[in-house]
Steps between C-alpha positions, in 0.01 A plus 500: 500500500433533136364822359264308273220272639248261357153610611169322512183707516177318588157624410134392467432260214441685174705808586835360376509698169404827671752447778777421247428834323492691829820332638691564175406864517635511858835351391468119504702342218471167316144474613320169455146397595401196705163395649404763762857637488772666293881488534787716381827645612553835668719715726421552866365846412254348255398238756417779749322694231284196414404466871407862523334555161344174376127535505448140381748269675427304818865437592849585381735201564880534473648166393795393718568164338370232271605145548387147393341278764399133503403469865462675832873468571580684181261773612661537842862497350414752234346745753786443752754594232384868501703749708198586715711722724493746209117519529392453859626548852540189714226623735274623224161357397390343181201349321520240220246448222529199279312421176503199272544125567697199378858386559400332823314805631151380584358826633596867520512501878774234495687687230491828696622318810805367314583850374462647847721229658778569258497878555481459883782241497717733289451793737505323837788642709726313734307627805168377354370827352281433199224659290139471603190450292259800463230445238345841521785753502836319452829672439538281196239327287645213298322334213588175335324389178543141383457472123557170319800393713656849529493695819478882470594666831400870536469782744162673509576875482128587534413375844122496494345469157533821294123514437462598864553875452391582857202730429231234487439401861124470438352305214169372369380146434694426180780755443747493217860482600677825445741373235220338302305828518811685369536244217142555396547877502818469285320264253210743484726784385479706814866621491432649151162648609655647819787652309237674278324642813208262474256408776431169671174365648428173673119445539550198731805609691478287813776620732675695218784282377469602134475868609817492713703306247388732220588812699846359585559437134381848400702677780819293430501353850705185551259234617719393792626838602345478846624150586723513805626146525652312211651159456844662458480736803703268728683316220876532537539568126267796513643832367318767699652801315382364161155429638474850657589661167222310311248556785577876505456521123165326534390744776594797271305353211191442721518853638525640144210282388274598793580871437329481156132578472318181606329296229126435538478154665166399647358181650136402558388214727147375566582339837509780761712278727795527264508876462695585817750208469567617138558858609731381781705302249523805276606717789773245606632517141523877528266550207189670652558805279495287185222247574146553606254215586119523504221261589270416210367224273659426162205658323559835669872545478608825332847472339485831314567822686459691178402436141854486362690271741591152381673215676469141618208323674637189673331245724507147631129395533409213724527157334196329657554180692171485703172351396288762325787739424436473127217754483660769720830459316347511154315820583813642667689453167206642309487804727870547451462486124214752511704737719800477268285580196323779680776681688833384358486556127848495352656370822684172520374224729666192658286228662685227686267208537494130603176475307580607141162384372348769713739754354338437161168616648605864548386600156849615391758298315851461633780563257759303693498224761781387721512180712598536866487292811357630823653237736372172357210662312542559126387849407476732203580866465262651243614825343236720352491824301179676602398609153165463313636258246576258785149511645282189464148648519160443357573679177714308247731726305663422165878519468448810284301672782773412746770644282298827466470506884876463533576770254234736634476461875196655664589842625407556861299815546535662842168667566460808712416378851153578620446626854223425746309758703781501762761577241657153509571300181240247404660160453428384152290184458730223360425396147317168460765234434419249236476150643764251389372287217367158615642194330274310265415253777449782750260678267305178447479451873389866553224448233376194689487689831309790346253263335434320832465835679244616244304176506466508879440876526115492500483210749749665739313830492156333543611288799709773656800272517828652620738210451495234232715280278571650161730229353564138595761334271270565200807472280714195596831677430407775749420290809382766736197570718425875513255643753392860530453633857342840443805688362759238578602197294593163657687275265578137567747326273440127473830313495594416143534125415861370496459455118487873451834685447544718817630792285187487286278474804674803654475701175127429481452598867679832433286550186184447701609722787583781258152469347293490822521867609439625145214262428323543839579872553658432836810668639805269495554550873171326562584167335595213733635169367541156668607168366252223573656157516373171628451555872551241767339506847426861602755671284230697326427669835867582577613859507676611186578852602438731795372828360183485701315711244122430505260623232132552560273360225121464459276199425129463540459809713775407747867613539782246518876528558739343251878480508656466156864470601560299820344159418449286193129550529348841568245428778214486254431198270335676203357176356281451811320833445174333386503268803553798733209689339282190533585474872414874536158440340417195713647602838213716647415384852730198474789367711797488254805278541806569282765218517856557376384859496829662374435870534122439567374682196199266476424582866495872422253430214280288732499783762414744224209272397359513851635182662396458863864407581821388321767264619827482305759229568864495374837381638690812401517794748624720215183439288269525806647843576433589138146364539448710807605815300262404214208464743586821686537692172132437432375554858440128565713442806204382715343149469787383288726245659857419387638163607864403461511119470551204276162468328465124547584524872266793544209319326546189717481716815217732391137439601352816340252504208521708187253575229754587223850346474776579250807278466787586261788277624863509381603219268765389742619631845768390742519802730716467809199593711283206388533133563565285197443607139180616327436376147177624343450194279568250774329688792195644331249249636610551858506879456144509344360258752630706793360821345160347418475393865505871585240597233155592637184338347422675171857637480739514199867412472702636212822311425760610243865452426750569223680167478476427127501122538244502781221233490214519743452167680186323362386368835439859618199516261354192675480687836438860389328690222799610281470739209798625300466874445838580346356664193290736717815607691718615214474860384586621146858593598573133582301343219819438304625265768230236568718324759563802720293330773213263559206556737213295651184578692448230772186465713354234726274248329134548573 
């Protein structure tokens, strides 16, 4: 065999340049970059060194032969021509991987089969002995790449992909591959910072991938030092003595690195379920003395053990793929920015994100950005110098002021620590951190919110209202509905028209979300966002999440349970507040019927008003359970029936009489539990006739719905006394939206 080989090193997309630099430093010559790969020439010693030391490669492929091919026969003949007895025993095992297409090869499975057949035929002995196929742990892993009519046949020296270091047996929901994490650390300047004795903190560490990769770089540990099985282990061309020499050198370097005083490397993770798996991974990597992991939110992480230490803060925040993630992610990035400005002055920071627009919301400028790919997802690495002249805060500074700041950095004064009565140090109160400056649009939006809040203040206090709408698409470019539920904010984003540029719509949403906590004086963690699109059937009632977090709010002297996270609606239609209060005033001594009752809030009001009995009908068991809790919360469990049924079917079967009836039907319903489909425009007459048949003499039926195109059938007025009362059922917080609902009072004609 030759003492020089052509090598191909594969890698994740976007790492080619970094890998070329690394491989060249490890001895690869004539290095050239390709898409997701590099190539060059090297000795066997360099090939082994690349396997052992490359932090960025996926595989190290040793090229056996290149040959032209026009069809499958050329492929077979070209592979058969190799002296396979120099590489594999006749009774050995192999696996074949094939990439590319063309030259008569329709799919990779067929191509791999032709390669396998040629190798087996070459090695088959006279007595029938032949290699077997083992896809998991073969003696030899063969790779053939078809590229524009040329076949490149290689041996895979790596075995399993080199990103699999062996320490990460437990992982979170969306972990970075180890070689991508190493690449991000290298791009972030960690090798330089580590050489200077700097620290490293990851405030969203997951199961600790950044932490382990960083410690291995700092301690000079070969990333694949602990790998026991390689692609070359059973290869007949393997040179064990040369491998042992390189492996022993790597062991010596690791021992020397670990003998040094450990750097300060810390991880913080909000999810308590990931703490132990992260610690287990760190222990498997042999780095428990170097790395410590704590449970805590981003806003609480403490990356500074003393006032003089500097280093790198690195993290990979979640990207947000679920409905409603925008708010929590925006505030996560804002919290990260606040924490950097508060606790990490003069550190460096690296934020790897699939949502670079959110990265702009941290309130600190990045001085460099690098494009990366995380699988198929394009990402950005934002590099930040945590220095005052990079902060984007409420105060605008002139270039001259910034220059003065650079030349005269603020000296940090370490005050004498005060002690409490037990002699323990009193933890200093953190300085108030200036909020990031809102954009021009965000400030305009904040001004509108504060204006609305001020205008409604007297009315809210006078009426004792705990939950109300503070904004409803007042400004067309900020198409949101914002409701206050005591000290929580519920935000619904109306889907933007297709004519609006999605990037502009997203930027406006982030502007608004940034403004909401500041304008309303609400903690960011208490803002919930949902996207409200055109709903079909019962989708508005479908579960969106499963947090099961109920909040108790007050209205008209009663307590009600709302859930801001799990469903599109919260369990309380705020626009029906005047109708509920009317029912409470009129309910004394009456038999009350609530059809399509939802969470039976109107029934609770009727019971509060002294109703003789209430009956609430709905098809959903979930909402009837919620209704039961609402009634129980107010001590109204007795004399209050809950009926699970299709309303139309129930009305046809009922023979009871009621003095006060409330109907607020859905626009459209096609639940699996009901026969046929309910359409409020089509079925209104049948519904009202059935309900009026249950109305006692002198009784009142209130009918409302929120279908904007709804028209009440004229012939109803011929049989009943019908009065539209919409204007009387709209409170000041919904006055801006005259079409929020329509309501009628219907009674029997005298």
